[in-house]
C-alpha positions as CSV (number, residue, x, y, z in Angstrom):
1,X,3.6,-1.5,-2.2
2,X,3.6,2.1,-1.4
3,X,2.4,2.8,-5.0
4,X,-0.5,-0.8,-4.5
5,X,-2.1,1.1,-1.9
6,X,-1.7,4.9,-2.5
7,X,-3.5,3.8,-5.8
8,X,-6.1,1.3,-4.2
9,X,-7.1,3.2,-0.7
10,X,-8.5,5.7,-1.7
11,X,-11.0,4.2,-3.5
12,X,-12.1,2.4,0.3
13,X,-11.7,4.2,2.5
14,X,-14.6,7.0,3.1
15,X,-14.4,11.1,3.0
16,X,-13.0,12.1,6.1
17,X,-10.7,9.9,6.9
18,X,-7.0,9.8,6.3
19,X,-4.0,7.6,5.6
20,X,-0.3,7.8,5.4
21,X,2.4,5.5,4.2
22,X,5.7,4.6,5.7
23,X,7.4,3.0,3.6
24,X,11.6,0.9,4.0
25,X,13.7,0.3,1.7
26,X,13.1,-3.5,1.9
27,X,11.8,-6.1,4.7
28,X,14.9,-6.6,6.0
29,X,15.3,-2.6,6.7
30,X,11.3,-2.9,8.0
31,X,11.8,-5.5,10.6
32,X,15.2,-3.9,11.9
33,X,13.1,-0.3,12.1
34,X,9.7,-1.4,13.0
35,X,10.7,-1.8,17.4
36,X,11.7,1.8,17.1
37,X,9.3,3.4,14.5
38,X,6.0,1.5,16.5
39,X,7.6,3.1,19.7
40,X,7.7,6.3,18.3
41,X,3.9,5.5,17.2
42,X,3.2,4.8,20.8
43,X,3.7,8.0,22.6
44,X,1.4,9.5,20.7
45,X,-1.3,7.4,18.7
46,X,-4.7,8.7,19.2
47,X,-7.0,6.4,20.1
48,X,-9.3,6.1,16.8
49,X,-6.3,5.7,14.7
50,X,-5.1,2.4,13.3
51,X,-1.4,1.5,12.5
52,X,-1.3,-1.3,10.0
53,X,2.4,-3.5,9.5
54,X,2.5,-5.3,5.9
55,X,5.0,-7.4,5.0
56,X,5.7,-9.9,2.0
57,X,6.7,-13.1,3.4
58,X,9.3,-14.0,0.7
59,X,10.7,-17.5,2.2
60,X,10.2,-16.4,5.5
61,X,7.2,-19.2,7.5
62,X,4.4,-17.2,7.6
63,X,3.3,-17.7,11.4
64,X,7.2,-17.3,12.5
65,X,7.3,-13.8,10.8
66,X,3.4,-13.2,12.4
67,X,5.4,-14.1,16.0
68,X,8.4,-11.8,15.4
69,X,6.0,-8.8,14.2
70,X,3.5,-9.3,16.8
71,X,6.1,-9.5,19.3
72,X,8.1,-5.8,18.1
73,X,4.5,-4.7,18.4
74,X,4.3,-5.8,21.9
75,X,7.3,-4.7,23.1
76,X,6.9,-1.2,21.5
77,X,3.6,-1.0,23.5
78,X,1.0,-1.4,21.1
79,X,-2.2,-3.5,21.2
80,X,-1.9,-5.5,18.3
81,X,-5.5,-7.0,16.8
82,X,-4.4,-10.5,17.3
83,X,-4.1,-9.8,21.1
84,X,-7.0,-7.1,21.7
85,X,-9.8,-8.7,23.7
86,X,-12.4,-6.8,21.8
87,X,-12.2,-5.6,18.2
88,X,-12.3,-1.8,18.7
89,X,-9.4,-1.8,21.5
90,X,-6.7,-2.4,18.7
91,X,-4.3,0.0,17.6
92,X,-1.9,-1.8,15.0
93,X,-2.7,-5.1,13.1
94,X,0.4,-6.9,11.1
95,X,-0.3,-8.4,8.1
96,X,1.8,-10.5,5.6
97,X,1.6,-10.4,1.6
98,X,1.7,-14.0,1.0
99,X,4.2,-14.8,-0.8
100,X,4.5,-10.7,-2.2
101,X,2.2,-8.4,-3.3
102,X,1.8,-9.3,-6.7
103,X,-0.2,-12.7,-5.2
104,X,-2.6,-10.2,-4.8
105,X,-2.9,-9.0,-8.2
106,X,-3.2,-13.1,-8.9
107,X,-6.0,-12.7,-6.7
108,X,-8.2,-10.1,-8.5
109,X,-7.2,-11.0,-11.8
110,X,-10.1,-8.5,-13.6
111,X,-8.5,-5.4,-11.8
112,X,-4.7,-7.0,-13.9
113,X,-6.9,-7.3,-17.3
114,X,-8.7,-3.7,-16.8
115,X,-5.2,-2.2,-16.8
116,X,-3.7,-4.9,-19.4
117,X,-6.6,-6.7,-21.7
118,X,-4.3,-8.8,-23.9
119,X,-3.7,-11.0,-20.6
120,X,-6.1,-14.4,-20.7
121,X,-8.6,-13.9,-18.5
122,X,-7.7,-18.0,-18.4
123,X,-4.8,-17.5,-16.4
124,X,-6.8,-17.9,-12.4
125,X,-7.9,-21.1,-13.8
126,X,-4.4,-22.1,-15.1
127,X,-2.8,-25.2,-13.1
128,X,-0.1,-23.0,-10.8
129,X,-2.2,-19.9,-10.6
130,X,-6.1,-21.3,-8.7
131,X,-4.6,-20.4,-5.2
132,X,-2.7,-16.9,-5.8
133,X,-1.5,-17.3,-2.6
134,X,0.4,-20.3,-3.5
135,X,1.9,-19.6,-7.2
136,X,5.4,-20.9,-6.5
137,X,8.7,-20.5,-8.2
138,X,8.2,-16.2,-7.0
139,X,4.6,-14.7,-7.0
140,X,6.5,-11.4,-8.8
141,X,8.6,-13.5,-11.4
142,X,5.7,-15.6,-12.6
143,X,3.7,-12.6,-12.6
144,X,6.3,-10.6,-15.0
145,X,6.6,-13.9,-17.1
146,X,2.6,-14.1,-17.4
147,X,2.6,-10.3,-18.6
148,X,5.7,-10.6,-21.0
149,X,3.7,-14.1,-22.6
150,X,1.2,-11.6,-23.6
151,X,3.2,-8.7,-24.4
152,X,3.4,-6.3,-21.4
153,X,7.2,-5.8,-19.8
154,X,9.4,-7.3,-22.2
155,X,12.2,-5.6,-20.7
156,X,11.0,-6.3,-17.6
157,X,8.4,-6.1,-14.8
158,X,7.7,-2.1,-14.1
159,X,6.6,-3.0,-10.3
160,X,5.6,0.7,-9.7
161,X,4.3,1.3,-12.8
162,X,2.4,-2.3,-12.3
163,X,1.2,-1.9,-8.5
164,X,-0.3,1.7,-10.1
165,X,-1.8,0.5,-12.6
166,X,-3.6,-2.6,-11.0
167,X,-4.5,-0.3,-7.2
168,X,-6.6,1.8,-9.4
169,X,-8.5,-1.6,-10.4
170,X,-8.8,-4.0,-7.4
171,X,-12.1,-4.6,-5.8
172,X,-12.2,-6.6,-2.8
173,X,-15.4,-8.3,-3.5
174,X,-13.7,-10.2,-6.6
175,X,-10.2,-11.1,-4.9
176,X,-9.6,-14.7,-4.2
177,X,-6.5,-13.9,-2.3
178,X,-6.5,-14.8,1.3
179,X,-3.9,-12.5,2.0
180,X,-5.5,-9.8,0.1
181,X,-9.1,-10.4,2.0
182,X,-7.4,-10.4,5.4
183,X,-5.5,-7.1,5.2
184,X,-9.1,-6.1,3.7
185,X,-11.2,-7.2,6.6
186,X,-8.7,-5.6,9.3
187,X,-9.2,-2.2,7.0
188,X,-13.2,-2.9,7.1
189,X,-13.2,-3.1,11.2
190,X,-10.6,-0.3,11.8
191,X,-13.1,2.2,9.9
192,X,-16.3,1.2,11.5
């Protein structure tokens, strides 16, 4: 996610705005340390700054995971987008990549093909891939299988390489991933 966002964000945010990514060592590390990190932010966060917490859903129930994330932010003293009475009052938004980051790739297949042109343009029309947020059997595993069938990543998916490459080409206007669209709409709101 860090590599993907570092490739994507400079194209989405206006000049004069900045961003910083604070990566964790996986979901367990993020969820275990999130409250302390957010408490620290709550002590100094300027009114016009926004915090995005992005995590893969993996096998978690989306609603339960979101409730846990919201509770953590509330205990830390930050106003979430979910709780804010008006859109401009929030400080933090929780977003879930459903099921994993690779679902966002399936959601903008043209971005994948921009870097990996041998993959079939028909993949998003194929059974099992029509809803990028509902790819069964592990999204990254499915992405790896598709890429390998088309001659890429024979030794296994190079996740960071793919994230950087695809992040440079993702166009929010094309995305069919509901979880990416939710992330992008919050980003657009934060930039207003």
